[in-house]
Biopython code that builds the backbone (N, CA, C, O; Angstrom):
import numpy as np
from Bio.PDB.StructureBuilder import StructureBuilder

atoms = [
    (1, "MET", "N", (-18.201, -14.428, 5.326)),
    (1, "MET", "CA", (-17.443, -13.271, 5.070)),
    (1, "MET", "C", (-17.602, -12.992, 3.708)),
    (1, "MET", "O", (-17.653, -13.922, 2.902)),
    (2, "GLU", "N", (-17.709, -11.531, 3.263)),
    (2, "GLU", "CA", (-17.698, -11.163, 2.226)),
    (2, "GLU", "C", (-16.610, -10.670, 1.268)),
    (2, "GLU", "O", (-15.573, -10.410, 1.879)),
    (3, "LEU", "N", (-16.542, -10.477, 0.037)),
    (3, "LEU", "CA", (-15.345, -10.025, -0.549)),
    (3, "LEU", "C", (-15.449, -8.532, -1.143)),
    (3, "LEU", "O", (-16.526, -8.154, -1.606)),
    (4, "ASN", "N", (-14.363, -7.714, -1.129)),
    (4, "ASN", "CA", (-14.616, -6.456, -1.343)),
    (4, "ASN", "C", (-13.576, -6.265, -2.421)),
    (4, "ASN", "O", (-12.429, -6.640, -2.180)),
    (5, "VAL", "N", (-13.856, -5.731, -3.559)),
    (5, "VAL", "CA", (-13.127, -5.793, -4.731)),
    (5, "VAL", "C", (-12.909, -4.164, -5.270)),
    (5, "VAL", "O", (-13.941, -3.524, -5.475)),
    (6, "SER", "N", (-11.735, -3.567, -5.473)),
    (6, "SER", "CA", (-11.672, -2.123, -6.233)),
    (6, "SER", "C", (-10.636, -2.461, -7.193)),
    (6, "SER", "O", (-9.854, -3.400, -7.043)),
    (7, "THR", "N", (-10.655, -1.547, -8.331)),
    (7, "THR", "CA", (-9.861, -1.278, -9.181)),
    (7, "THR", "C", (-9.151, 0.003, -9.533)),
    (7, "THR", "O", (-9.629, 1.128, -9.389)),
    (8, "ALA", "N", (-8.078, -0.261, -9.962)),
    (8, "ALA", "CA", (-7.426, 1.124, -10.422)),
    (8, "ALA", "C", (-6.622, 0.738, -11.748)),
    (8, "ALA", "O", (-5.905, -0.258, -11.842)),
    (9, "SER", "N", (-6.850, 1.689, -12.773)),
    (9, "SER", "CA", (-6.327, 1.654, -14.024)),
    (9, "SER", "C", (-5.320, 2.694, -14.710)),
    (9, "SER", "O", (-5.567, 3.872, -14.449)),
    (10, "GLN", "N", (-4.445, 2.497, -15.376)),
    (10, "GLN", "CA", (-3.717, 3.456, -15.910)),
    (10, "GLN", "C", (-3.072, 3.022, -16.895)),
    (10, "GLN", "O", (-2.244, 2.117, -16.795)),
    (11, "GLY", "N", (-3.441, 3.761, -18.250)),
    (11, "GLY", "CA", (-2.700, 3.273, -19.580)),
    (11, "GLY", "C", (-2.608, 1.974, -19.972)),
    (11, "GLY", "O", (-1.557, 1.468, -20.366)),
    (12, "GLY", "N", (-3.877, 1.279, -19.869)),
    (12, "GLY", "CA", (-3.999, -0.025, -20.138)),
    (12, "GLY", "C", (-3.479, -1.272, -19.161)),
    (12, "GLY", "O", (-3.496, -2.477, -19.408)),
    (13, "HIS", "N", (-3.010, -0.575, -17.962)),
    (13, "HIS", "CA", (-2.550, -1.709, -16.871)),
    (13, "HIS", "C", (-3.504, -1.317, -15.682)),
    (13, "HIS", "O", (-3.694, -0.180, -15.252)),
    (14, "ALA", "N", (-4.042, -2.448, -15.258)),
    (14, "ALA", "CA", (-4.884, -2.336, -14.150)),
    (14, "ALA", "C", (-4.610, -3.293, -12.821)),
    (14, "ALA", "O", (-4.219, -4.455, -12.940)),
    (15, "VAL", "N", (-4.812, -2.786, -11.797)),
    (15, "VAL", "CA", (-4.684, -3.443, -10.541)),
    (15, "VAL", "C", (-5.952, -3.768, -9.765)),
    (15, "VAL", "O", (-6.474, -2.835, -9.155)),
    (16, "VAL", "N", (-6.484, -4.912, -9.711)),
    (16, "VAL", "CA", (-7.534, -5.259, -8.687)),
    (16, "VAL", "C", (-7.092, -5.674, -7.288)),
    (16, "VAL", "O", (-6.252, -6.546, -7.063)),
    (17, "THR", "N", (-7.661, -5.050, -6.490)),
    (17, "THR", "CA", (-7.494, -5.374, -5.008)),
    (17, "THR", "C", (-8.647, -6.135, -4.750)),
    (17, "THR", "O", (-9.705, -5.765, -5.259)),
    (18, "ALA", "N", (-8.611, -7.235, -3.973)),
    (18, "ALA", "CA", (-9.581, -8.120, -3.357)),
    (18, "ALA", "C", (-9.191, -8.264, -1.926)),
    (18, "ALA", "O", (-8.049, -8.394, -1.484)),
    (19, "THR", "N", (-10.259, -8.224, -1.303)),
    (19, "THR", "CA", (-9.847, -8.715, 0.382)),
    (19, "THR", "C", (-11.161, -9.392, 0.667)),
    (19, "THR", "O", (-12.243, -9.175, 0.122)),
    (20, "GLY", "N", (-10.817, -10.401, 1.788)),
    (20, "GLY", "CA", (-11.927, -11.049, 2.194)),
    (20, "GLY", "C", (-11.786, -12.746, 1.673)),
    (20, "GLY", "O", (-10.699, -13.298, 1.497)),
    (21, "GLU", "N", (-12.950, -13.321, 1.503)),
    (21, "GLU", "CA", (-13.052, -14.630, 1.079)),
    (21, "GLU", "C", (-13.450, -14.606, -0.356)),
    (21, "GLU", "O", (-14.339, -13.860, -0.766)),
    (22, "LEU", "N", (-12.711, -15.521, -1.203)),
    (22, "LEU", "CA", (-12.926, -15.780, -2.409)),
    (22, "LEU", "C", (-13.519, -17.145, -2.756)),
    (22, "LEU", "O", (-12.739, -18.073, -2.974)),
    (23, "ASP", "N", (-14.862, -17.345, -2.824)),
    (23, "ASP", "CA", (-15.559, -18.614, -2.639)),
    (23, "ASP", "C", (-16.538, -18.705, -3.795)),
    (23, "ASP", "O", (-16.501, -17.856, -4.685)),
    (24, "LEU", "N", (-17.422, -19.713, -3.815)),
    (24, "LEU", "CA", (-18.589, -19.768, -4.684)),
    (24, "LEU", "C", (-19.465, -18.671, -4.508)),
    (24, "LEU", "O", (-20.063, -18.344, -5.533)),
    (25, "TYR", "N", (-19.754, -17.877, -3.276)),
    (25, "TYR", "CA", (-20.709, -16.847, -3.149)),
    (25, "TYR", "C", (-20.191, -15.509, -3.772)),
    (25, "TYR", "O", (-20.868, -14.758, -4.474)),
    (26, "THR", "N", (-18.917, -15.330, -3.416)),
    (26, "THR", "CA", (-18.383, -14.244, -3.632)),
    (26, "THR", "C", (-17.518, -14.115, -5.105)),
    (26, "THR", "O", (-17.327, -13.010, -5.614)),
    (27, "ALA", "N", (-17.079, -15.229, -5.650)),
    (27, "ALA", "CA", (-16.329, -15.135, -6.712)),
    (27, "ALA", "C", (-17.098, -14.261, -8.012)),
    (27, "ALA", "O", (-16.389, -13.733, -8.869)),
    (28, "PRO", "N", (-18.378, -14.175, -8.064)),
    (28, "PRO", "CA", (-19.087, -13.343, -9.200)),
    (28, "PRO", "C", (-18.540, -11.992, -9.151)),
    (28, "PRO", "O", (-18.251, -11.433, -10.210)),
    (29, "LYS", "N", (-18.360, -11.382, -7.973)),
    (29, "LYS", "CA", (-18.027, -9.950, -7.466)),
    (29, "LYS", "C", (-16.707, -9.894, -8.419)),
    (29, "LYS", "O", (-16.759, -9.205, -9.438)),
    (30, "LEU", "N", (-15.467, -10.652, -8.078)),
    (30, "LEU", "CA", (-14.346, -10.503, -8.704)),
    (30, "LEU", "C", (-14.501, -10.777, -10.064)),
    (30, "LEU", "O", (-13.698, -10.183, -10.783)),
    (31, "GLN", "N", (-15.401, -11.595, -10.690)),
    (31, "GLN", "CA", (-15.569, -11.936, -11.922)),
    (31, "GLN", "C", (-16.030, -10.823, -12.887)),
    (31, "GLN", "O", (-15.659, -10.709, -14.056)),
    (32, "SER", "N", (-16.965, -9.952, -12.177)),
    (32, "SER", "CA", (-17.542, -8.976, -12.790)),
    (32, "SER", "C", (-16.601, -7.940, -12.836)),
    (32, "SER", "O", (-16.544, -7.294, -13.883)),
    (33, "ALA", "N", (-15.866, -7.655, -11.930)),
    (33, "ALA", "CA", (-14.563, -6.449, -12.149)),
    (33, "ALA", "C", (-13.495, -7.027, -13.088)),
    (33, "ALA", "O", (-12.862, -6.201, -13.745)),
    (34, "LEU", "N", (-13.216, -8.274, -13.237)),
    (34, "LEU", "CA", (-12.286, -8.606, -14.256)),
    (34, "LEU", "C", (-12.747, -8.560, -15.490)),
    (34, "LEU", "O", (-11.989, -8.369, -16.441)),
    (35, "ALA", "N", (-14.215, -8.749, -15.642)),
    (35, "ALA", "CA", (-14.936, -8.794, -17.080)),
    (35, "ALA", "C", (-14.894, -7.300, -17.521)),
    (35, "ALA", "O", (-14.609, -6.979, -18.675)),
    (36, "THR", "N", (-15.146, -6.549, -16.699)),
    (36, "THR", "CA", (-15.051, -5.159, -16.990)),
    (36, "THR", "C", (-13.732, -4.519, -17.609)),
    (36, "THR", "O", (-13.709, -3.804, -18.611)),
    (37, "LEU", "N", (-12.514, -4.941, -16.756)),
    (37, "LEU", "CA", (-11.232, -4.552, -17.566)),
    (37, "LEU", "C", (-11.032, -5.185, -18.600)),
    (37, "LEU", "O", (-10.336, -4.645, -19.460)),
    (38, "LEU", "N", (-11.476, -6.278, -18.800)),
    (38, "LEU", "CA", (-11.119, -7.148, -20.250)),
    (38, "LEU", "C", (-12.104, -6.457, -21.258)),
    (38, "LEU", "O", (-11.658, -6.331, -22.398)),
    (39, "ARG", "N", (-13.207, -6.049, -21.051)),
    (39, "ARG", "CA", (-13.977, -5.283, -22.140)),
    (39, "ARG", "C", (-13.415, -3.876, -22.300)),
    (39, "ARG", "O", (-13.432, -3.334, -23.405)),
    (40, "ASP", "N", (-12.911, -3.264, -21.206)),
    (40, "ASP", "CA", (-12.030, -1.994, -21.429)),
    (40, "ASP", "C", (-10.779, -2.118, -22.239)),
    (40, "ASP", "O", (-10.161, -1.130, -22.635)),
    (41, "GLN", "N", (-10.407, -3.391, -22.485)),
    (41, "GLN", "CA", (-9.195, -3.696, -23.267)),
    (41, "GLN", "C", (-7.974, -3.572, -22.321)),
    (41, "GLN", "O", (-6.928, -3.231, -22.872)),
    (42, "ALA", "N", (-7.941, -3.780, -21.068)),
    (42, "ALA", "CA", (-6.772, -3.645, -20.371)),
    (42, "ALA", "C", (-5.769, -4.903, -20.848)),
    (42, "ALA", "O", (-6.246, -6.029, -20.993)),
    (43, "ASP", "N", (-4.410, -4.647, -21.073)),
    (43, "ASP", "CA", (-3.571, -5.555, -21.617)),
    (43, "ASP", "C", (-2.562, -6.016, -20.441)),
    (43, "ASP", "O", (-1.779, -6.912, -20.754)),
    (44, "ARG", "N", (-2.500, -5.587, -19.331)),
    (44, "ARG", "CA", (-2.153, -6.233, -18.115)),
    (44, "ARG", "C", (-2.810, -5.962, -16.706)),
    (44, "ARG", "O", (-2.858, -4.874, -16.132)),
    (45, "ILE", "N", (-3.265, -7.069, -16.303)),
    (45, "ILE", "CA", (-4.101, -7.174, -15.016)),
    (45, "ILE", "C", (-3.352, -7.545, -14.078)),
    (45, "ILE", "O", (-2.561, -8.418, -14.434)),
    (46, "VAL", "N", (-3.254, -7.151, -12.721)),
    (46, "VAL", "CA", (-2.571, -7.603, -11.499)),
    (46, "VAL", "C", (-3.643, -7.735, -10.597)),
    (46, "VAL", "O", (-4.358, -6.769, -10.332)),
    (47, "VAL", "N", (-3.823, -8.894, -10.084)),
    (47, "VAL", "CA", (-4.898, -9.126, -8.945)),
    (47, "VAL", "C", (-4.024, -9.248, -7.660)),
    (47, "VAL", "O", (-3.234, -10.157, -7.405)),
    (48, "ASP", "N", (-4.333, -8.100, -6.863)),
    (48, "ASP", "CA", (-3.689, -7.920, -5.423)),
    (48, "ASP", "C", (-4.399, -8.924, -4.542)),
    (48, "ASP", "O", (-5.516, -8.693, -4.080)),
    (49, "MET", "N", (-3.753, -10.004, -4.325)),
    (49, "MET", "CA", (-4.363, -11.276, -3.527)),
    (49, "MET", "C", (-4.042, -11.050, -1.965)),
    (49, "MET", "O", (-4.510, -11.910, -1.219)),
    (50, "SER", "N", (-3.321, -10.031, -1.384)),
    (50, "SER", "CA", (-2.736, -9.908, -0.073)),
    (50, "SER", "C", (-3.785, -9.783, 0.706)),
    (50, "SER", "O", (-3.607, -10.112, 1.879)),
    (51, "GLY", "N", (-5.021, -9.335, 0.345)),
    (51, "GLY", "CA", (-6.256, -9.526, 1.536)),
    (51, "GLY", "C", (-7.133, -10.586, 1.209)),
    (51, "GLY", "O", (-8.234, -10.551, 1.758)),
    (52, "ILE", "N", (-6.862, -11.636, 0.342)),
    (52, "ILE", "CA", (-7.572, -12.852, 0.347)),
    (52, "ILE", "C", (-7.208, -13.865, 1.448)),
    (52, "ILE", "O", (-6.067, -14.305, 1.584)),
    (53, "GLU", "N", (-8.254, -14.205, 2.226)),
    (53, "GLU", "CA", (-7.780, -15.174, 3.255)),
    (53, "GLU", "C", (-8.143, -16.471, 3.005)),
    (53, "GLU", "O", (-7.567, -17.333, 3.668)),
    (54, "PHE", "N", (-8.968, -16.810, 2.201)),
    (54, "PHE", "CA", (-9.543, -18.065, 1.550)),
    (54, "PHE", "C", (-9.944, -18.045, 0.301)),
    (54, "PHE", "O", (-10.749, -17.215, -0.123)),
    (55, "CYS", "N", (-9.330, -19.109, -0.513)),
    (55, "CYS", "CA", (-9.816, -19.047, -2.112)),
    (55, "CYS", "C", (-10.009, -20.625, -2.243)),
    (55, "CYS", "O", (-9.209, -21.507, -1.931)),
    (56, "ASP", "N", (-11.462, -20.758, -2.862)),
    (56, "ASP", "CA", (-11.768, -22.202, -3.096)),
    (56, "ASP", "C", (-11.843, -22.360, -4.826)),
    (56, "ASP", "O", (-11.730, -21.376, -5.557)),
    (57, "SER", "N", (-12.014, -23.517, -5.257)),
    (57, "SER", "CA", (-11.817, -23.688, -6.620)),
    (57, "SER", "C", (-12.510, -22.735, -7.501)),
    (57, "SER", "O", (-12.026, -22.426, -8.590)),
    (58, "THR", "N", (-13.738, -22.208, -7.027)),
    (58, "THR", "CA", (-14.667, -21.417, -8.071)),
    (58, "THR", "C", (-13.748, -20.050, -8.007)),
    (58, "THR", "O", (-13.650, -19.471, -9.089)),
    (59, "GLY", "N", (-13.077, -19.468, -6.917)),
    (59, "GLY", "CA", (-12.316, -18.425, -7.192)),
    (59, "GLY", "C", (-11.130, -18.713, -8.162)),
    (59, "GLY", "O", (-10.807, -17.852, -8.980)),
    (60, "VAL", "N", (-10.507, -19.844, -8.093)),
    (60, "VAL", "CA", (-9.369, -20.226, -8.813)),
    (60, "VAL", "C", (-9.868, -20.145, -10.486)),
    (60, "VAL", "O", (-9.158, -19.720, -11.397)),
    (61, "ASN", "N", (-11.056, -20.586, -10.603)),
    (61, "ASN", "CA", (-11.530, -20.653, -11.918)),
    (61, "ASN", "C", (-12.034, -19.376, -12.591)),
    (61, "ASN", "O", (-12.144, -19.198, -13.804)),
    (62, "VAL", "N", (-12.321, -18.518, -11.614)),
    (62, "VAL", "CA", (-12.395, -17.300, -12.170)),
    (62, "VAL", "C", (-11.138, -16.556, -12.572)),
    (62, "VAL", "O", (-11.067, -15.829, -13.563)),
    (63, "LEU", "N", (-10.158, -16.795, -11.728)),
    (63, "LEU", "CA", (-8.768, -16.322, -12.273)),
    (63, "LEU", "C", (-8.216, -16.961, -13.482)),
    (63, "LEU", "O", (-7.629, -16.311, -14.348)),
    (64, "LEU", "N", (-8.413, -18.289, -13.543)),
    (64, "LEU", "CA", (-7.951, -19.010, -14.877)),
    (64, "LEU", "C", (-8.920, -18.409, -16.072)),
    (64, "LEU", "O", (-8.387, -18.132, -17.146)),
    (65, "ALA", "N", (-10.100, -18.239, -15.925)),
    (65, "ALA", "CA", (-10.796, -17.682, -16.970)),
    (65, "ALA", "C", (-10.413, -16.401, -17.639)),
    (65, "ALA", "O", (-10.294, -16.222, -18.851)),
    (66, "ALA", "N", (-10.235, -15.530, -16.667)),
    (66, "ALA", "CA", (-9.924, -14.143, -16.969)),
    (66, "ALA", "C", (-8.282, -14.271, -17.482)),
    (66, "ALA", "O", (-7.935, -13.446, -18.327)),
    (67, "MET", "N", (-7.395, -15.137, -17.072)),
    (67, "MET", "CA", (-6.143, -15.125, -17.710)),
    (67, "MET", "C", (-6.286, -15.862, -19.104)),
    (67, "MET", "O", (-5.605, -15.495, -20.062)),
    (68, "LYS", "N", (-7.024, -16.720, -19.182)),
    (68, "LYS", "CA", (-7.166, -17.215, -20.818)),
    (68, "LYS", "C", (-7.804, -16.184, -21.539)),
    (68, "LYS", "O", (-7.392, -16.038, -22.690)),
    (69, "ARG", "N", (-8.765, -15.379, -21.133)),
    (69, "ARG", "CA", (-9.196, -14.218, -22.041)),
    (69, "ARG", "C", (-8.370, -13.191, -22.480)),
    (69, "ARG", "O", (-8.413, -12.649, -23.584)),
    (70, "ILE", "N", (-7.415, -12.888, -21.312)),
    (70, "ILE", "CA", (-6.382, -11.924, -21.836)),
    (70, "ILE", "C", (-5.285, -12.184, -22.705)),
    (70, "ILE", "O", (-4.783, -11.482, -23.583)),
    (71, "LYS", "N", (-4.962, -13.515, -22.226)),
    (71, "LYS", "CA", (-3.674, -14.192, -23.211)),
    (71, "LYS", "C", (-4.210, -14.305, -24.596)),
    (71, "LYS", "O", (-3.387, -14.114, -25.491)),
    (72, "GLU", "N", (-5.547, -14.605, -24.972)),
    (72, "GLU", "CA", (-5.992, -14.544, -26.108)),
    (72, "GLU", "C", (-5.528, -13.451, -26.903)),
    (72, "GLU", "O", (-5.229, -13.598, -28.088)),
    (73, "ARG", "N", (-5.454, -12.310, -26.269)),
    (73, "ARG", "CA", (-4.957, -11.056, -26.932)),
    (73, "ARG", "C", (-3.611, -10.533, -26.562)),
    (73, "ARG", "O", (-3.305, -9.351, -26.718)),
    (74, "ASN", "N", (-2.738, -11.521, -26.021)),
    (74, "ASN", "CA", (-1.606, -11.324, -25.759)),
    (74, "ASN", "C", (-1.128, -10.345, -24.558)),
    (74, "ASN", "O", (-0.096, -9.679, -24.483)),
    (75, "GLY", "N", (-2.192, -10.466, -23.650)),
    (75, "GLY", "CA", (-2.053, -9.434, -22.323)),
    (75, "GLY", "C", (-1.688, -10.412, -21.235)),
    (75, "GLY", "O", (-1.757, -11.609, -21.516)),
    (76, "THR", "N", (-1.358, -10.095, -20.187)),
    (76, "THR", "CA", (-0.980, -10.760, -19.121)),
    (76, "THR", "C", (-1.861, -10.530, -17.724)),
    (76, "THR", "O", (-2.294, -9.410, -17.452)),
    (77, "LEU", "N", (-2.041, -11.436, -17.045)),
    (77, "LEU", "CA", (-2.824, -11.354, -15.756)),
    (77, "LEU", "C", (-1.587, -12.145, -14.461)),
    (77, "LEU", "O", (-0.932, -13.185, -14.538)),
    (78, "GLU", "N", (-1.665, -11.311, -13.581)),
    (78, "GLU", "CA", (-0.406, -11.581, -12.630)),
    (78, "GLU", "C", (-1.386, -11.614, -11.301)),
    (78, "GLU", "O", (-2.329, -10.839, -11.147)),
    (79, "LEU", "N", (-0.977, -12.704, -10.315)),
    (79, "LEU", "CA", (-1.336, -12.639, -9.113)),
    (79, "LEU", "C", (-0.240, -11.742, -8.095)),
    (79, "LEU", "O", (0.974, -11.893, -8.227)),
    (80, "ALA", "N", (-0.730, -10.948, -7.238)),
    (80, "ALA", "CA", (0.465, -10.440, -6.506)),
    (80, "ALA", "C", (0.076, -10.583, -4.833)),
    (80, "ALA", "O", (-0.977, -10.311, -4.256)),
    (81, "ALA", "N", (1.109, -11.013, -4.410)),
    (81, "ALA", "CA", (1.254, -11.044, -2.727)),
    (81, "ALA", "C", (0.113, -12.149, -2.230)),
    (81, "ALA", "O", (-0.637, -11.793, -1.321)),
    (82, "PRO", "N", (-0.033, -13.404, -2.766)),
    (82, "PRO", "CA", (-0.908, -14.159, -2.189)),
    (82, "PRO", "C", (-0.362, -14.589, -0.837)),
    (82, "PRO", "O", (0.838, -14.741, -0.609)),
    (83, "ARG", "N", (-1.443, -14.792, 0.130)),
    (83, "ARG", "CA", (-1.081, -15.100, 1.474)),
    (83, "ARG", "C", (-0.390, -16.656, 1.464)),
    (83, "ARG", "O", (-0.254, -17.243, 0.391)),
    (84, "PRO", "N", (-0.054, -17.147, 2.484)),
    (84, "PRO", "CA", (0.271, -18.418, 2.634)),
    (84, "PRO", "C", (-0.767, -19.511, 2.258)),
    (84, "PRO", "O", (-0.426, -20.499, 1.608)),
    (85, "ALA", "N", (-1.883, -19.338, 2.630)),
    (85, "ALA", "CA", (-2.866, -20.282, 2.523)),
    (85, "ALA", "C", (-3.257, -20.368, 0.972)),
    (85, "ALA", "O", (-3.371, -21.426, 0.354)),
    (86, "VAL", "N", (-3.445, -19.091, 0.446)),
    (86, "VAL", "CA", (-3.828, -19.013, -1.164)),
    (86, "VAL", "C", (-2.613, -19.605, -1.996)),
    (86, "VAL", "O", (-2.791, -20.266, -3.019)),
    (87, "ARG", "N", (-1.204, -19.274, -1.405)),
    (87, "ARG", "CA", (-0.112, -19.705, -2.111)),
    (87, "ARG", "C", (-0.077, -21.042, -2.233)),
    (87, "ARG", "O", (0.344, -21.574, -3.260)),
    (88, "ARG", "N", (-0.577, -21.812, -1.053)),
    (88, "ARG", "CA", (-0.349, -23.205, -0.802)),
    (88, "ARG", "C", (-1.414, -23.819, -1.762)),
    (88, "ARG", "O", (-1.081, -24.879, -2.290)),
    (89, "VAL", "N", (-2.724, -23.285, -2.090)),
    (89, "VAL", "CA", (-3.622, -23.676, -2.993)),
    (89, "VAL", "C", (-2.955, -23.744, -4.171)),
    (89, "VAL", "O", (-2.903, -24.836, -4.736)),
    (90, "LEU", "N", (-2.343, -22.627, -4.740)),
    (90, "LEU", "CA", (-1.652, -22.573, -6.016)),
    (90, "LEU", "C", (-0.457, -23.650, -6.190)),
    (90, "LEU", "O", (-0.222, -24.110, -7.307)),
    (91, "GLN", "N", (0.181, -23.982, -5.224)),
    (91, "GLN", "CA", (1.063, -24.995, -5.165)),
    (91, "GLN", "C", (0.700, -26.464, -5.260)),
    (91, "GLN", "O", (1.324, -27.309, -5.901)),
    (92, "VAL", "N", (-0.367, -26.650, -4.553)),
    (92, "VAL", "CA", (-0.831, -28.242, -4.641)),
    (92, "VAL", "C", (-1.680, -28.302, -5.920)),
    (92, "VAL", "O", (-1.804, -29.407, -6.449)),
    (93, "THR", "N", (-2.261, -27.269, -6.459)),
    (93, "THR", "CA", (-2.786, -27.596, -7.979)),
    (93, "THR", "C", (-1.948, -27.615, -8.960)),
    (93, "THR", "O", (-2.229, -28.163, -10.026)),
    (94, "GLY", "N", (-0.733, -26.980, -8.722)),
    (94, "GLY", "CA", (0.216, -26.852, -9.992)),
    (94, "GLY", "C", (-0.036, -25.473, -10.631)),
    (94, "GLY", "O", (0.535, -25.186, -11.683)),
    (95, "LEU", "N", (-0.865, -24.621, -10.033)),
    (95, "LEU", "CA", (-1.151, -23.322, -10.792)),
    (95, "LEU", "C", (-0.150, -22.113, -10.456)),
    (95, "LEU", "O", (-0.233, -21.020, -11.015)),
    (96, "ASP", "N", (0.824, -22.437, -9.459)),
    (96, "ASP", "CA", (1.830, -21.574, -9.405)),
    (96, "ASP", "C", (2.838, -21.687, -10.600)),
    (96, "ASP", "O", (3.705, -20.822, -10.728)),
    (97, "THR", "N", (2.764, -22.503, -11.285)),
    (97, "THR", "CA", (3.604, -22.472, -12.626)),
    (97, "THR", "C", (2.692, -22.101, -13.837)),
    (97, "THR", "O", (3.162, -22.032, -14.973)),
    (98, "VAL", "N", (1.348, -21.859, -13.561)),
    (98, "VAL", "CA", (0.489, -21.234, -14.732)),
    (98, "VAL", "C", (0.253, -19.879, -14.529)),
    (98, "VAL", "O", (0.185, -19.036, -15.423)),
    (99, "PHE", "N", (0.131, -19.693, -13.369)),
    (99, "PHE", "CA", (-0.014, -17.989, -13.183)),
    (99, "PHE", "C", (1.585, -17.182, -12.810)),
    (99, "PHE", "O", (2.487, -17.756, -12.201)),
    (100, "THR", "N", (1.650, -16.026, -13.230)),
    (100, "THR", "CA", (2.682, -15.384, -13.081)),
    (100, "THR", "C", (2.280, -14.632, -11.716)),
    (100, "THR", "O", (1.365, -13.813, -11.627)),
    (101, "VAL", "N", (3.283, -15.130, -10.468)),
    (101, "VAL", "CA", (3.046, -14.713, -9.115)),
    (101, "VAL", "C", (4.164, -13.865, -8.695)),
    (101, "VAL", "O", (5.330, -14.257, -8.706)),
    (102, "VAL", "N", (3.696, -12.394, -8.228)),
    (102, "VAL", "CA", (4.856, -11.605, -7.979)),
    (102, "VAL", "C", (4.514, -10.960, -6.437)),
    (102, "VAL", "O", (3.368, -10.793, -6.021)),
    (103, "ASP", "N", (5.474, -10.708, -5.852)),
    (103, "ASP", "CA", (5.223, -10.311, -4.219)),
    (103, "ASP", "C", (4.709, -9.046, -4.098)),
    (103, "ASP", "O", (4.204, -8.856, -2.991)),
    (104, "VAL", "N", (4.661, -8.112, -4.853)),
    (104, "VAL", "CA", (3.995, -6.795, -4.635)),
    (104, "VAL", "C", (3.394, -6.318, -5.686)),
    (104, "VAL", "O", (3.969, -6.388, -6.772)),
    (105, "ALA", "N", (2.154, -5.752, -5.582)),
    (105, "ALA", "CA", (1.340, -5.325, -6.626)),
    (105, "ALA", "C", (1.904, -3.880, -7.120)),
    (105, "ALA", "O", (2.668, -3.235, -6.402)),
    (106, "PRO", "N", (1.558, -3.506, -8.149)),
    (106, "PRO", "CA", (2.087, -2.251, -8.597)),
    (106, "PRO", "C", (1.420, -1.077, -8.198)),
    (106, "PRO", "O", (0.198, -1.226, -8.205)),
    (107, "ALA", "N", (1.798, 0.022, -7.858)),
    (107, "ALA", "CA", (0.807, 1.315, -7.274)),
    (107, "ALA", "C", (0.341, 2.101, -8.466)),
    (107, "ALA", "O", (1.088, 2.717, -9.226)),
    (108, "LEU", "N", (-0.981, 2.020, -8.558)),
    (108, "LEU", "CA", (-1.478, 2.885, -9.605)),
    (108, "LEU", "C", (-2.559, 3.871, -9.153)),
    (108, "LEU", "O", (-3.224, 3.467, -8.199)),
    (109, "ASP", "N", (-2.828, 4.896, -9.561)),
    (109, "ASP", "CA", (-3.857, 5.931, -9.310)),
    (109, "ASP", "C", (-4.974, 5.222, -9.370)),
    (109, "ASP", "O", (-4.983, 4.423, -10.306)),
    (110, "ALA", "N", (-6.243, 5.236, -8.471)),
    (110, "ALA", "CA", (-7.582, 4.659, -8.761)),
    (110, "ALA", "C", (-8.358, 5.648, -9.604)),
    (110, "ALA", "O", (-8.440, 6.876, -9.625)),
    (111, "GLY", "N", (-8.936, 4.585, -10.339)),
    (111, "GLY", "CA", (-9.547, 5.237, -11.778)),
    (111, "GLY", "C", (-10.685, 4.776, -12.193)),
    (111, "GLY", "O", (-11.183, 5.208, -13.233)),
]
sb = StructureBuilder()
sb.init_structure("model")
sb.init_model(0)
sb.init_chain("A")
sb.init_seg("    ")
for serial, (resi, resn, name, xyz) in enumerate(atoms, 1):
    if name == "N":
        sb.init_residue(resn, " ", resi, " ")
    sb.init_atom(name, np.array(xyz, "f"), 0.0, 1.0, " ", f" {name:<3s}", serial, name[0])
structure = sb.get_structure()
């Protein structure tokens, strides 16, 4: 299965919507979208995980790397609405205490 990624941004805030499977083969697509937002100096990024059906360690590492980069400049990265299987991965690894996990992604205009 592939991964579809879209972004919307508004005033330094960005929402990345990802759908599909986040794994070794698809993670570079999300990594590229996050890197672009980080280059554009977004200070708050929310990754809408509601459409992610599967996430492996490669996907988790992409999210961790992006969070580290944005925190270096006092920004935030949040995960929104992860499905039960993805939430379980976060809980088992202890990353549910590392990431800020919210129930709903904010609505922004596509940009």
